[in-house]
ROSE-4610 file (N, C-alpha, C; in Angstrom, 1 decimal, always signed):
// ROSE-4610
residu = [M/M/M/K/K/K/W/W/W/T/T/T/L/L/L/K/K/K/I/I/I/A/A/A/V/V/V/I/I/I/A/A/A/S/S/S/L/L/L/V/V/V/L/L/L/V/V/V/F/F/F/Q/Q/Q/S/S/S/C/C/C/S/S/S/N/N/N/L/L/L/H/H/H/L/L/L/R/R/R/Y/Y/Y/K/K/K/K/K/K/T/T/T/D/D/D/D/D/D/L/L/L/A/A/A/N/N/N/E/E/E/A/A/A/T/T/T/G/G/G/L/L/L/S/S/S/W/W/W/K/K/K/L/L/L/N/N/N/K/K/K/A/A/A/L/L/L/Y/Y/Y/K/K/K/A/A/A/R/R/R/I/I/I/T/T/T/F/F/F/F/F/F/N/N/N/K/K/K/E/E/E/Y/Y/Y/S/S/S/G/G/G/L/L/L/M/M/M/F/F/F/F/F/F/K/K/K/E/E/E/Y/Y/Y/P/P/P/E/E/E/T/T/T/K/K/K/D/D/D/V/V/V/R/R/R/M/M/M/I/I/I/F/F/F/M/M/M/S/S/S/E/E/E/F/F/F/G/G/G/L/L/L/K/K/K/F/F/F/F/F/F/D/D/D/L/L/L/K/K/K/L/L/L/D/D/D/K/K/K/N/N/N/G/G/G/T/T/T/V/V/V/T/T/T/T/T/T/E/E/E/Y/Y/Y/I/I/I/I/I/I/D/D/D/E/E/E/L/L/L/N/N/N/R/R/R/K/K/K/S/S/S/I/I/I/I/I/I/N/N/N/T/T/T/L/L/L/S/S/S/T/T/T/D/D/D/F/F/F/R/R/R/L/L/L/L/L/L/F/F/F/L/L/L/H/H/H/F/F/F/K/K/K/E/E/E/T/T/T/D/D/D/C/C/C/K/K/K/K/K/K/Y/Y/Y/F/F/F/S/S/S/G/G/G/K/K/K/N/N/N/K/K/K/T/T/T/Y/Y/Y/M/M/M/Q/Q/Q/K/K/K/C/C/C/K/K/K/K/K/K/G/G/G/K/K/K/F/F/F/R/R/R/Y/Y/Y/S/S/S/Y/Y/Y/F/F/F/F/F/F/N/N/N/N/N/N/N/N/N/N/N/N/K/K/K/I/I/I/E/E/E/T/T/T/I/I/I/K/K/K/Y/Y/Y/A/A/A/S/S/S/F/F/F/F/F/F/R/R/R/K/K/K/K/K/K/V/V/V/T/T/T/I/I/I/E/E/E/L/L/L/K/K/K/E/E/E/Y/Y/Y/E/E/E/N/N/N/N/N/N/I/I/I/P/P/P/G/G/G/N/N/N/V/V/V/T/T/T/I/I/I/K/K/K/H/H/H/F/F/F/G/G/G/I/I/I/P/P/P/L/L/L/K/K/K/L/L/L/N/N/N/L/L/L/N/N/N/Y/Y/Y/I/I/I/K/K/K]
num = [1/1/1/2/2/2/3/3/3/4/4/4/5/5/5/6/6/6/7/7/7/8/8/8/9/9/9/10/10/10/11/11/11/12/12/12/13/13/13/14/14/14/15/15/15/16/16/16/17/17/17/18/18/18/19/19/19/20/20/20/21/21/21/22/22/22/23/23/23/24/24/24/25/25/25/26/26/26/27/27/27/28/28/28/29/29/29/30/30/30/31/31/31/32/32/32/33/33/33/34/34/34/35/35/35/36/36/36/37/37/37/38/38/38/39/39/39/40/40/40/41/41/41/42/42/42/43/43/43/44/44/44/45/45/45/46/46/46/47/47/47/48/48/48/49/49/49/50/50/50/51/51/51/52/52/52/53/53/53/54/54/54/55/55/55/56/56/56/57/57/57/58/58/58/59/59/59/60/60/60/61/61/61/62/62/62/63/63/63/64/64/64/65/65/65/66/66/66/67/67/67/68/68/68/69/69/69/70/70/70/71/71/71/72/72/72/73/73/73/74/74/74/75/75/75/76/76/76/77/77/77/78/78/78/79/79/79/80/80/80/81/81/81/82/82/82/83/83/83/84/84/84/85/85/85/86/86/86/87/87/87/88/88/88/89/89/89/90/90/90/91/91/91/92/92/92/93/93/93/94/94/94/95/95/95/96/96/96/97/97/97/98/98/98/99/99/99/100/100/100/101/101/101/102/102/102/103/103/103/104/104/104/105/105/105/106/106/106/107/107/107/108/108/108/109/109/109/110/110/110/111/111/111/112/112/112/113/113/113/114/114/114/115/115/115/116/116/116/117/117/117/118/118/118/119/119/119/120/120/120/121/121/121/122/122/122/123/123/123/124/124/124/125/125/125/126/126/126/127/127/127/128/128/128/129/129/129/130/130/130/131/131/131/132/132/132/133/133/133/134/134/134/135/135/135/136/136/136/137/137/137/138/138/138/139/139/139/140/140/140/141/141/141/142/142/142/143/143/143/144/144/144/145/145/145/146/146/146/147/147/147/148/148/148/149/149/149/150/150/150/151/151/151/152/152/152/153/153/153/154/154/154/155/155/155/156/156/156/157/157/157/158/158/158/159/159/159/160/160/160/161/161/161/162/162/162/163/163/163/164/164/164/165/165/165/166/166/166/167/167/167/168/168/168/169/169/169/170/170/170/171/171/171/172/172/172/173/173/173/174/174/174/175/175/175/176/176/176/177/177/177/178/178/178/179/179/179/180/180/180/181/181/181/182/182/182/183/183/183/184/184/184/185/185/185/186/186/186/187/187/187/188/188/188/189/189/189/190/190/190/191/191/191/192/192/192/193/193/193/194/194/194/195/195/195/196/196/196/197/197/197/198/198/198/199/199/199/200/200/200/201/201/201/202/202/202/203/203/203/204/204/204/205/205/205/206/206/206/207/207/207/208/208/208/209/209/209]
x = [+0.6/-0.3/+0.8/+2.3/+2.9/+3.7/+4.1/+4.7/+3.7/+2.2/+1.5/+1.4/+1.2/+1.2/+2.5/+3.4/+4.5/+4.7/+4.3/+4.5/+3.3/+2.0/+1.5/+2.0/+2.5/+3.1/+4.1/+5.2/+6.2/+5.7/+4.6/+4.1/+3.3/+2.8/+2.1/+3.2/+4.4/+5.6/+6.1/+6.2/+6.4/+5.9/+4.7/+3.2/+3.3/+3.8/+3.9/+5.2/+6.4/+7.6/+7.4/+6.8/+6.7/+5.7/+4.7/+3.8/+4.8/+5.7/+6.3/+7.1/+8.1/+9.0/+8.3/+7.3/+6.9/+6.4/+5.8/+5.5/+6.7/+7.7/+9.1/+9.6/+9.1/+9.6/+9.0/+7.7/+7.1/+7.0/+7.3/+7.4/+8.5/+9.1/+10.4/+10.3/+10.5/+10.7/+11.3/+10.2/+10.9/+10.2/+11.0/+10.6/+9.5/+9.3/+7.9/+6.8/+6.3/+4.7/+4.0/+4.3/+3.0/+1.7/+2.0/+0.5/+0.5/+0.7/+0.3/-1.4/-1.6/-2.6/-3.5/-4.6/-5.2/-6.7/-7.4/-8.6/-9.9/-11.0/-12.0/-12.7/-12.4/-12.8/-12.5/-11.4/-10.6/-11.3/-12.0/-13.2/-14.4/-14.8/-16.1/-17.1/-17.1/-18.4/-19.5/-20.2/-21.1/-21.3/-22.0/-22.4/-23.3/-24.1/-24.9/-24.9/-25.2/-24.5/-25.8/-26.3/-27.2/-26.0/-26.8/-26.1/-26.7/-25.5/-26.2/-24.9/-25.5/-24.8/-25.2/-24.3/-24.8/-23.9/-24.6/-23.7/-24.5/-23.5/-24.0/-25.0/-26.0/-27.0/-28.1/-28.0/-29.1/-28.4/-29.4/-28.9/-29.7/-29.1/-29.4/-29.4/-30.3/-30.1/-30.8/-30.0/-30.7/-30.1/-29.5/-28.7/-27.9/-26.5/-25.6/-25.2/-25.4/-24.7/-23.8/-22.6/-21.7/-21.4/-21.3/-21.0/-20.0/-19.3/-18.1/-18.6/-18.0/-18.5/-17.3/-17.0/-15.9/-15.1/-16.3/-16.2/-15.5/-15.9/-15.5/-14.3/-14.7/-13.7/-14.2/-15.6/-15.9/-16.6/-17.0/-17.6/-18.3/-20.0/-21.0/-21.1/-21.4/-21.7/-22.8/-24.0/-25.4/-25.9/-26.7/-27.1/-28.7/-29.2/-30.6/-31.8/-32.9/-33.3/-34.4/-34.2/-35.0/-36.4/-37.0/-38.1/-37.8/-36.5/-36.3/-36.1/-35.8/-35.6/-34.2/-33.7/-32.0/-31.6/-30.6/-29.7/-28.7/-27.9/-26.9/-26.6/-25.7/-25.2/-23.8/-22.6/-21.7/-21.0/-20.0/-19.4/-18.1/-17.1/-16.0/-15.2/-14.5/-13.7/-12.4/-11.7/-10.7/-9.5/-10.0/-8.6/-9.0/-10.0/-9.9/-10.5/-11.5/-12.5/-13.9/-14.4/-15.6/-16.6/-17.8/-18.7/-19.9/-20.5/-22.0/-23.1/-23.5/-25.0/-26.2/-26.5/-27.1/-27.2/-27.7/-27.8/-28.7/-29.2/-30.4/-30.0/-31.3/-30.1/-29.8/-30.2/-29.7/-28.2/-27.9/-26.5/-25.5/-26.3/-25.2/-24.2/-23.6/-22.5/-21.4/-20.5/-19.2/-18.4/-18.0/-17.4/-17.8/-19.2/-19.9/-19.4/-19.6/-19.2/-17.7/-16.8/-15.4/-14.9/-15.9/-15.6/-15.9/-17.3/-17.2/-16.9/-16.4/-15.5/-14.2/-13.3/-12.4/-12.2/-13.5/-13.6/-14.0/-14.6/-14.9/-13.6/-12.5/-11.0/-10.1/-10.6/-9.9/-9.9/-11.6/-11.8/-11.4/-11.5/-10.8/-10.1/-9.1/-7.5/-7.5/-8.1/-8.1/-7.3/-6.2/-5.2/-4.2/-4.1/-2.9/-1.7/-0.6/+0.7/+0.9/+1.0/+1.2/+2.2/+3.1/+4.6/+4.3/+4.1/+4.0/+5.4/+5.2/+6.5/+5.7/+6.6/+5.9/+6.3/+5.7/+6.3/+6.5/+6.6/+6.5/+6.9/+6.2/+6.4/+6.5/+7.6/+8.2/+7.4/+6.9/+6.5/+4.9/+4.0/+2.8/+2.6/+3.6/+3.8/+2.6/+2.5/+1.8/+2.3/+1.5/+2.1/+1.4/+2.1/+1.5/+2.0/+1.1/+1.6/+1.2/+2.0/+2.5/+2.5/+1.2/+1.5/+1.2/+1.5/+1.8/+1.7/+0.9/+0.6/+0.5/+1.4/+1.6/+1.3/+1.0/+0.9/+0.0/-0.6/-1.2/-0.7/-1.0/-0.6/-1.6/-1.5/-2.3/-1.5/-2.5/-1.8/-2.6/-2.4/-2.8/-2.3/-3.2/-2.6/-3.4/-2.6/-3.3/-3.4/-4.1/-4.6/-3.6/-3.8/-2.8/-3.4/-4.4/-5.1/-4.9/-3.9/-3.6/-4.6/-5.9/-6.6/-6.5/-7.0/-7.0/-7.9/-7.2/-8.0/-8.2/-7.3/-7.2/-7.0/-7.5/-7.2/-6.9/-5.7/-5.7/-5.2/-5.8/-5.8/-5.7/-4.1/-4.1/-3.4/-3.1/-2.1/-0.8/+0.1/+1.5/+1.0/+0.3/-0.3/-1.6/-2.4/-3.5/-4.5/-4.6/-5.6/-6.9/-7.2/-8.5/-9.8/-9.5/-10.0/-9.8/-10.4/-9.6/-10.6/-10.7/-11.6/-11.0/-12.4/-11.7/-12.7/-12.2/-12.8/-12.5/-13.7/-13.8/-14.5/-14.6/-15.5/-15.4/-14.3/-14.1/-14.7/-15.6/-15.8/-15.9/-15.6/-15.5/-14.7/-13.9/-12.5/-13.5/-14.5/-15.3/-15.9/-15.5/-15.5/-16.9/-17.5/-18.6/-19.2/-18.0/-18.5/-17.2/-17.8/-16.9/-17.4/-16.3/-17.1/-15.8/-16.5/-15.6/-15.7/-14.5/-14.5/-14.1/-14.8/-14.0/-13.3/-12.5/-12.2/-11.9/-12.6/-12.3/-14.0/-14.7/-16.1/-16.9/-18.2/-19.3/-20.1/-19.3/-19.5/-18.9/-20.0/-19.5/-20.2/-20.0/-20.4/-20.2/-21.2/-21.2/-22.0/-20.9/-22.0/-21.6/-22.8/-23.0/-23.6/-22.6/-22.8/-23.8/-24.6/-25.8/-25.8/-25.6/-25.3/-26.5]
y = [-1.2/+0.0/+1.5/+1.5/+2.6/+2.7/+1.3/+1.6/+2.2/+2.0/+2.1/+3.9/+4.0/+5.7/+6.2/+5.7/+6.8/+6.5/+5.5/+5.6/+6.7/+7.0/+7.8/+9.1/+9.4/+10.8/+11.0/+10.1/+10.4/+10.6/+9.9/+10.0/+11.5/+11.9/+13.5/+14.2/+14.0/+15.0/+15.3/+13.7/+13.8/+14.4/+14.5/+15.2/+16.9/+17.1/+18.6/+19.1/+18.5/+19.0/+19.0/+17.8/+17.8/+18.8/+19.1/+20.5/+22.0/+21.8/+23.3/+23.1/+22.1/+21.9/+22.5/+21.7/+22.3/+23.7/+24.3/+25.6/+26.4/+25.9/+27.1/+26.9/+25.5/+25.6/+26.7/+26.7/+27.6/+29.1/+29.5/+30.7/+31.0/+32.4/+33.0/+33.9/+33.9/+35.1/+36.5/+37.6/+38.9/+40.0/+41.0/+42.3/+42.9/+43.2/+43.7/+43.4/+44.8/+44.5/+45.4/+45.6/+46.3/+45.9/+44.7/+43.8/+43.0/+43.4/+43.5/+43.2/+42.0/+41.4/+42.9/+43.0/+44.5/+43.9/+42.7/+42.4/+42.8/+42.6/+42.8/+44.2/+44.5/+45.5/+46.5/+46.8/+47.8/+48.3/+48.0/+47.9/+47.6/+47.2/+47.0/+47.9/+48.3/+49.8/+48.7/+48.1/+47.4/+46.8/+45.4/+44.4/+43.4/+42.8/+42.1/+40.5/+39.3/+38.3/+37.6/+36.5/+35.2/+34.2/+33.9/+32.9/+31.8/+30.3/+29.1/+28.4/+28.0/+27.7/+26.3/+25.3/+24.0/+23.4/+22.9/+22.3/+20.9/+19.9/+18.5/+18.0/+18.0/+17.6/+18.6/+19.9/+20.8/+22.5/+23.0/+23.7/+25.0/+26.1/+27.5/+28.2/+29.2/+29.7/+31.3/+32.3/+33.6/+34.6/+35.7/+36.6/+37.0/+37.4/+37.5/+39.2/+39.7/+41.2/+41.7/+42.6/+42.9/+44.7/+45.2/+46.7/+47.1/+47.7/+48.5/+49.9/+50.3/+51.5/+52.2/+53.4/+54.0/+54.8/+55.3/+55.7/+55.1/+53.7/+53.1/+51.8/+51.5/+50.5/+48.9/+49.1/+47.8/+47.3/+45.9/+45.2/+44.3/+44.7/+43.7/+42.4/+41.5/+40.3/+39.9/+39.9/+39.8/+38.7/+37.2/+36.4/+36.2/+36.5/+36.3/+35.6/+35.1/+34.4/+35.5/+35.2/+36.1/+37.0/+36.5/+36.5/+37.4/+38.0/+38.6/+38.0/+36.6/+35.4/+36.2/+36.2/+36.7/+35.0/+34.8/+33.3/+34.1/+34.8/+35.3/+37.1/+37.2/+39.0/+38.9/+39.2/+39.5/+40.6/+40.8/+42.2/+42.4/+42.3/+42.1/+43.5/+44.0/+45.5/+45.4/+46.7/+46.9/+45.7/+45.7/+44.9/+43.3/+43.2/+41.4/+40.8/+41.3/+40.9/+40.8/+39.5/+39.1/+39.1/+39.7/+39.5/+39.1/+38.4/+37.8/+38.4/+39.3/+40.0/+39.5/+38.4/+37.6/+36.2/+35.2/+33.8/+32.7/+32.0/+31.5/+30.0/+29.3/+28.5/+27.2/+26.9/+25.9/+25.6/+27.1/+27.8/+28.0/+28.0/+28.9/+27.4/+27.2/+26.6/+27.4/+26.9/+27.2/+27.1/+25.9/+25.4/+26.2/+26.3/+26.7/+28.6/+29.2/+30.6/+30.9/+29.9/+30.1/+30.2/+29.1/+28.8/+29.9/+30.3/+32.0/+33.0/+33.2/+33.9/+34.0/+32.7/+32.5/+33.2/+32.8/+33.2/+34.4/+35.3/+36.3/+37.3/+36.8/+37.3/+37.1/+36.0/+35.5/+36.5/+36.8/+37.3/+39.0/+39.5/+40.9/+41.0/+40.5/+40.1/+41.0/+40.6/+41.1/+40.2/+40.1/+39.5/+40.1/+40.2/+40.9/+40.5/+41.0/+40.6/+39.0/+39.5/+38.5/+38.5/+37.7/+38.1/+37.4/+38.1/+38.0/+38.1/+37.1/+37.2/+37.2/+38.1/+37.6/+36.8/+36.2/+35.4/+35.6/+35.2/+35.5/+34.4/+34.2/+32.7/+33.7/+33.2/+34.0/+33.1/+31.8/+31.2/+31.8/+31.9/+32.6/+34.2/+34.5/+36.2/+36.2/+35.5/+35.8/+35.8/+36.6/+36.8/+35.8/+35.2/+34.5/+35.1/+35.4/+36.4/+35.1/+34.8/+33.8/+34.3/+34.3/+34.8/+33.6/+34.3/+33.2/+33.7/+33.1/+33.6/+32.4/+32.1/+31.1/+29.8/+28.8/+27.5/+27.4/+28.8/+28.8/+29.7/+29.0/+29.5/+30.0/+31.4/+32.0/+32.6/+32.0/+32.1/+32.9/+33.8/+34.5/+34.5/+33.9/+33.7/+34.7/+35.5/+36.4/+36.2/+36.0/+36.0/+37.2/+36.9/+37.7/+39.0/+39.4/+40.7/+41.4/+40.5/+41.0/+41.1/+39.9/+40.0/+38.7/+38.8/+37.8/+36.7/+35.6/+34.3/+33.4/+32.9/+31.8/+32.0/+31.9/+31.8/+30.8/+30.2/+28.9/+29.1/+28.3/+28.6/+27.2/+27.3/+25.7/+25.8/+24.7/+24.6/+23.7/+23.9/+23.1/+21.4/+20.8/+19.7/+18.9/+20.1/+20.1/+21.3/+21.0/+22.1/+22.4/+23.5/+24.2/+24.8/+25.5/+26.0/+26.7/+26.5/+27.0/+27.8/+29.3/+29.8/+30.3/+30.6/+30.6/+31.8/+32.6/+34.1/+34.6/+34.4/+34.7/+35.7/+35.9/+36.8/+38.2/+38.8/+39.9/+41.3/+42.0/+43.2/+44.6/+45.4/+46.5/+46.2/+45.5/+45.0/+44.3/+43.9/+43.0/+41.7/+40.6/+38.9/+38.9/+38.3/+37.7/+36.4/+35.4/+34.3/+34.1/+33.6/+33.6/+31.8/+30.8/+29.6/+29.2/+28.9/+28.6/+27.2/+26.7/+25.1/+24.5/+23.9/+23.4/+21.8/+21.9/+20.6/+20.2/+19.1/+18.5/+19.0/+19.6/+20.2/+20.4/+19.5/+19.5/+21.1/+22.2/+23.3/+24.0/+24.4/+24.9/+26.3/+27.2/+28.6/+28.5/+29.0/+30.0/+30.7/+32.1/+33.1/+33.6/+34.3/+35.1/+36.5/+37.2/+38.9/+39.4/+40.2/+40.5/+42.1/+42.2/+43.3/+44.5]
z = [+0.2/-0.1/+0.2/+1.2/+1.0/-0.3/-0.7/-2.5/-3.1/-3.3/-4.2/-4.1/-2.9/-2.8/-3.1/-2.6/-3.5/-4.8/-5.6/-7.3/-7.3/-6.8/-7.4/-7.0/-6.0/-5.6/-6.6/-7.2/-7.9/-9.2/-9.7/-11.1/-11.1/-10.3/-10.1/-10.2/-9.5/-9.9/-11.2/-11.7/-13.1/-14.0/-14.1/-14.3/-14.3/-13.4/-13.1/-13.6/-13.2/-14.0/-15.3/-16.2/-17.2/-17.9/-17.3/-18.1/-17.7/-16.7/-16.4/-17.6/-17.7/-18.5/-20.2/-20.5/-21.8/-22.1/-21.0/-20.8/-21.1/-20.3/-20.8/-22.0/-22.6/-23.8/-25.2/-24.5/-25.6/-25.3/-24.0/-23.3/-23.0/-23.3/-23.0/-21.6/-20.7/-20.0/-20.6/-20.2/-20.9/-19.5/-20.2/-19.2/-19.5/-20.8/-21.7/-20.8/-20.0/-19.5/-20.1/-21.5/-22.4/-22.2/-22.2/-22.2/-21.1/-19.9/-18.8/-18.3/-17.9/-17.4/-17.2/-17.3/-16.4/-16.1/-16.5/-16.1/-16.7/-16.6/-17.4/-16.6/-15.4/-14.5/-15.0/-15.8/-16.2/-17.4/-17.9/-19.2/-19.5/-18.2/-18.2/-17.9/-16.7/-16.4/-15.7/-16.6/-16.7/-18.0/-17.5/-19.0/-18.4/-19.0/-18.9/-19.8/-19.2/-19.8/-19.7/-20.6/-20.4/-19.9/-18.7/-17.7/-18.0/-17.6/-17.2/-16.3/-15.4/-14.5/-13.7/-14.2/-13.9/-12.7/-11.5/-10.3/-10.1/-10.2/-10.2/-11.4/-11.1/-12.6/-12.7/-11.6/-11.5/-12.6/-13.2/-14.2/-13.8/-13.3/-13.5/-14.6/-14.9/-16.1/-15.7/-16.5/-16.1/-16.8/-16.0/-16.6/-15.4/-15.9/-14.8/-15.3/-14.3/-14.5/-13.6/-14.2/-13.7/-13.8/-12.6/-12.5/-11.8/-11.9/-11.4/-10.7/-9.7/-9.0/-9.2/-9.9/-9.9/-8.5/-7.6/-6.6/-5.4/-5.3/-4.8/-5.3/-6.3/-6.9/-6.9/-5.9/-6.1/-7.4/-7.2/-8.5/-8.1/-8.6/-8.1/-9.1/-8.9/-9.9/-9.0/-10.0/-9.8/-10.7/-10.3/-11.1/-10.4/-11.6/-11.7/-12.7/-12.1/-13.5/-14.4/-15.5/-16.7/-16.3/-14.7/-14.5/-13.1/-12.9/-11.8/-10.5/-10.5/-9.3/-8.8/-7.9/-7.6/-7.1/-8.0/-7.0/-6.3/-6.6/-5.8/-6.3/-5.1/-5.3/-4.6/-5.3/-4.5/-4.8/-4.1/-4.3/-3.9/-5.0/-4.6/-4.5/-3.2/-2.9/-3.8/-3.6/-4.2/-3.4/-2.1/-1.8/-1.8/-2.5/-3.1/-2.3/-1.5/-0.3/-1.0/-0.9/-1.8/-0.4/-0.3/+0.4/-0.2/+0.5/-0.3/+0.5/-0.8/-0.5/-0.2/-1.3/-0.8/-1.8/-1.3/-2.2/-1.7/-2.9/-2.2/-1.3/-0.8/+0.0/-0.7/-1.6/-2.7/-2.5/-2.8/-3.1/-2.1/-0.8/+0.2/+0.8/+0.0/+0.7/+0.8/+1.9/+2.1/+0.9/+0.0/-1.0/-2.1/-2.3/-3.7/-3.7/-2.4/-2.0/-2.5/-1.7/-1.9/-3.3/-4.0/-5.5/-6.9/-5.9/-6.9/-6.8/-5.5/-4.7/-5.7/-5.9/-6.6/-8.2/-8.8/-9.9/-10.2/-9.3/-9.5/-9.0/-8.4/-8.5/-9.7/-9.9/-11.3/-12.6/-12.5/-13.3/-13.4/-12.4/-12.1/-11.7/-11.9/-11.1/-9.9/-8.8/-7.9/-6.9/-6.9/-6.0/-5.7/-3.9/-3.8/-3.0/-3.4/-2.9/-3.5/-4.7/-5.8/-6.9/-7.0/-7.7/-9.1/-10.1/-11.3/-12.0/-13.3/-14.2/-15.6/-16.7/-17.7/-19.1/-19.7/-21.1/-21.9/-23.2/-24.1/-25.4/-26.4/-27.4/-28.6/-28.9/-30.1/-31.6/-31.2/-32.3/-32.7/-31.5/-31.6/-31.3/-31.3/-31.1/-29.9/-28.7/-27.9/-26.6/-25.5/-24.2/-23.1/-22.1/-20.7/-19.3/-18.6/-17.2/-16.4/-15.7/-14.6/-13.1/-12.2/-11.1/-9.9/-9.0/-8.0/-6.2/-5.6/-4.1/-3.2/-2.6/-1.5/-2.4/-2.3/-3.2/-4.5/-4.8/-5.9/-7.2/-8.1/-9.2/-10.2/-10.9/-11.7/-13.2/-14.0/-15.4/-16.5/-17.1/-18.2/-19.6/-20.1/-21.7/-22.3/-23.3/-24.3/-25.7/-26.6/-28.0/-28.7/-30.0/-30.8/-30.9/-30.2/-30.2/-29.1/-28.1/-26.6/-25.6/-26.1/-25.1/-24.2/-22.9/-22.5/-22.7/-23.2/-23.8/-23.0/-21.8/-21.1/-20.0/-18.8/-17.2/-16.6/-16.1/-15.4/-14.2/-13.1/-11.6/-11.3/-10.9/-10.2/-8.7/-8.1/-6.8/-7.2/-6.7/-7.5/-7.7/-7.2/-7.6/-8.1/-8.6/-8.7/-9.8/-10.8/-11.4/-10.8/-10.8/-10.4/-11.3/-11.7/-12.7/-14.0/-15.4/-16.2/-16.9/-17.2/-17.7/-19.1/-20.2/-21.6/-22.0/-22.3/-22.9/-24.6/-25.2/-26.6/-27.4/-28.2/-29.2/-28.5/-28.5/-27.7/-28.7/-28.1/-28.9/-27.8/-28.2/-27.7/-26.3/-26.0/-25.0/-24.1/-24.7/-23.5/-24.2/-23.2/-23.9/-24.1/-25.4/-25.6/-25.2/-24.6/-24.3/-23.3/-22.0/-21.0/-20.6/-20.6/-19.8/-18.8/-17.5/-16.4/-16.0/-16.0/-16.1/-14.4/-13.8/-12.4/-12.5/-11.3/-11.3/-10.1/-9.5/-8.5/-7.5/-8.2/-8.0/-9.4/-9.5/-10.7/-10.8/-11.0/-11.0/-12.4/-13.3/-14.7/-14.9/-15.5/-15.7/-17.2/-17.7/-19.1/-19.3/-19.8/-19.9/-21.2/-22.0/-23.3/-23.1/-23.9/-23.7/-24.6/-24.1/-24.7/-24.9/-25.9/-26.8/-26.6]
């Protein structure tokens, strides 16, 4: 049993090191900060999305509203049905603290709130005391910004138009969240897909013009 556990740990480490090695083969460190990740909130002000959240086998659909308050730098994320029934209302302040203003009983679980809070911070890049480095791919002419805070890693991949295309969040051993941002229009992504690993929670957002 002990040998089985040791083999599993060694195999995990090999996969992690291979992944890191492959990453650095594609991207080389650079001091160019011209394309530094700035987050959605810098260009957002307010936006409305059609939203679908799947948790286990249950689906919630409706509208997701984002709004930034310039005077306080707070950002609100409100999810409601198309008939106006509110599912949750979260507030992200300028220090990266997420407050639950409201959440329905079905979703009022610590694991869900923590997961939604992490997604919120990833989208708006509210991570304090974070060490970030920049990498460039000469082959694809694209950038990647890699940040770390404690045991967690946050990687932001840019497309050829210098828009954030993919966000990856992981601990040293485990991938936790992948966010895909596509179909930008006026600096706002038209489609956002958030996929979690380790918890059956998936979000899909489509921008309403």
